[in-house]
C-alpha positions, 0 to 999 in steps of 0.5 A: 212885666210877665213870665218867661218859662226858661228850661224847668224853672219861671222867671220873672220880667219886669222890663222888655229891654234887656239893659234896664233887666240886667240892674234889676238881676245880681250874682252870688260873685257879683254881691260879694264883690260890692257889697263886700268892697263897701264892706272893707272901705267902712271897716279901713275909714272906721279904724283908719280914725278909731280910737274904741276898744277892742270891746268897744267895737265887738260891742257895737258891731255886734248890736249891728249884727242884733239891729240887722234881723229887726230892719229885714223883719220890719221892711218886710213885713211893711214895706215889702208886704205893704197893703194898698189897693191904690195900682202905682203902690200895687205895682211899686211893690211887685217891682220891689218884691212880688216879683220874687214871691211869685217866683221864687225859684228865680236865683237871679231875684235872690240878692239886691240888685247892685245899683239898688243897693249901694242907694240905700247904702248911701241913705243909710250910711248919712242917716247913721252917720246924722244918729252916730257920728265917727261910729257911723262906719263899723255901726254900718260895716257891722249892719252889712255883715248882718244882710249878709248873713240874712242873704248867704240864708234867703238865698241858700232856702230858695236855691236849694233842698232843705239843709240841715242844720237850715230845715226850721228857718227854711220851713219857716221861710216856705210858709211865708211863701207857700202858705201864710203871706202874712205871717214869717216875716224874719228869715235870717232868724224866727226873733221878731215874729215870735216878739210881734207875735206872726209866727206861722200857726 
């Protein structure tokens, strides 16, 4: 695990083996293609067998997007910022999130790579299927939509200077990266930071 200076920016390196390193990165087009296909597939299988009304479909979908924002907050706070002195935990933390904090402008590490992303989708689908049954396709589609909103905001915050309309979110996330790593865990919204008392000073 070391830094590589490339041009004016720094990029992180997780594996010296380039084949393995390839699977730790992703780009916008790759993410749109892979996650978009999953999203369309989930909607196809839902509407193929669903008898829900339009309002019921919309409500479940919107609830799934809202659920994503809570999942995003909890995962960022308790998984991605797990405080533990174990060397193994520190290595795993660096692998999944620490490298992003060390190299926050590395555009290839702003979106979850496809292989672990697909594994997460599979785990979530099975979990939602146990809890929600026939609604799991629609709920996961909405959940992925919430994730896509988060990814878009996260990418814009890191890859560009503040954009009109996003300055509040840009400032909120910048405080998390450069000032208060123990606060401001919400990226797509500061709502849960407000609810759980983790807004920056």
